[in-house]
N, C-alpha and C positions, 0 to 999 in steps of 0.2 A: 336271099331271104331265109333266115334260120327258122325252121318250123319247131313247134313245141309238140313233140310226140306224146301220145297218150301213155306209152310205156317208157318210163325214164328210170335211170339208176336212182336208188334211194339209200338211205342210211339204215334201213330196217335190218334187224339181225337175222341172218340165214337160219341159225339154229332155232330161234324162236318160231320162225315160219314153219320149219320142218316139224316141230312139235305139234303143230295144229293140223297137219296133213292126215287125211283119212282116205282109205283104210290104213291101218297100222303098217301093212306090208309096204305101202308107198314110202313110209319113213325110212325103212331099211333100204329100199331101192334108191331113194334119194341120197343116202349116205354113200352107197356104192357109186352112184353117178358123180357125186361131188369129188370123191377120190379119183375117179377116172378122168374127169375133165380137168381137175387141178394138176394131175400128173402130166397130162398131155400139154396143157396150155401154159403151165407155170404161173397162172393167175389165180388169185383168191376168188372164192364165190362171192357174188354181190347180188342183192335183190334188185330186180328191175320190175317196177310196178308192184302189185300186191302178191303175185304168185309165180314169177319167173326168176330162176336162179341163173345168172349170167356170168360169163368169164371173158374179161376183156371188153373193149369197146372200140368203135371206129366212127369216124366222121364221114359223111357222104354228101355229095352234091349231084343232083340230077340235072339233065340238060335244061329243064324248065327253070333252074335257078333255086329250086327248093333244096334246103340243106337240113341236116339233122345229125343226130348221134344215135347209135344203137349198140346192142351187145354183139360181140363177134360170134359167140356161140353160147349155148346153154340149154336149159330144159325147164319144164314145168311139170310137177307131179300132180296131174289132174286125177280126179277120182276114177274116171273111166279108163284113161290111158295116160302113159307118159308121153309128153310132147317134147321132142328134141329139135332144137333150132340149128340146122346145118345149112348155111346159106352159100358156101363157097363154090359148090360144084356147078352153079348156074353161070359161071364165068366163061366157060368154053365147052365145045362139044367133046373134046378129049376128057376134060374133067368130069363131065356128065357121064360119059361112057364108063369111066373107072368107078364112079359112084354106083351106076346101075349094076356093074359086075359085082361089087361088094354087097349091094342090097340083095342080089340073087342068092348070096351065101348066108345072109343074116338070120333068117328064120321068120317067124310070124310077125308081120308089121303091115302098116299102111302108110300112105304118103299124102301130104298136102304140098303146096307150092315149095315152101322151104322148111317144111316140118316132117319129121319122121315120127310116126305114132306107134307105140309099143304097148301091148296090153300088160305084159309082165316080163321082167328081165330074164326069168327062167325059161322063157320061150324063144330066146335068141342066143346067138353065139357072141359072147362078150368080147372075144378076141377080134371078131369082125367089126363089132361096134367100135372098138378102139381104133381100128384102121379107118373106119368112116369118119370118126371125129378128127383123127390126125390129118386125113386127106382134106377135110373142110377147113381145118385150122390153117394148114399150109396155104391153101388157096386164098383164104381171107387175108392172110398176111402178105401174100404177093399182090393182091388187088388193092389192099389198103395198108401200106406199110406204116408201122408205128412212128 
């Protein structure tokens, strides 16, 4: 049974969305993140829902039979924090250990289940963030081959 997710890929223009983001600093940070995610993934940025910028997609099916599609990785430039969607490291204990190691080097951040929250890009090590994104992109591609 294919589910209709609340957050789906749209035809909205990424640039138009970024122009509406506040505070202005988030617009600059969004451009930095778009460049970084695009370089790592080789995918163009696409809007998912009203405020998520995603790179790539994958189809999934749970044991319950529920199916759907989601972004492979991406971010949302929220007013309070940047939310980065890094889902790959939950595939294995070894992958999680590597992610934990990198997070220990990243700088100021907080975590949700599959989200990395960053107040400001100037409070983290961008080279470590690049490694985190690469790590998760590789893991997602292994788990959900294109």
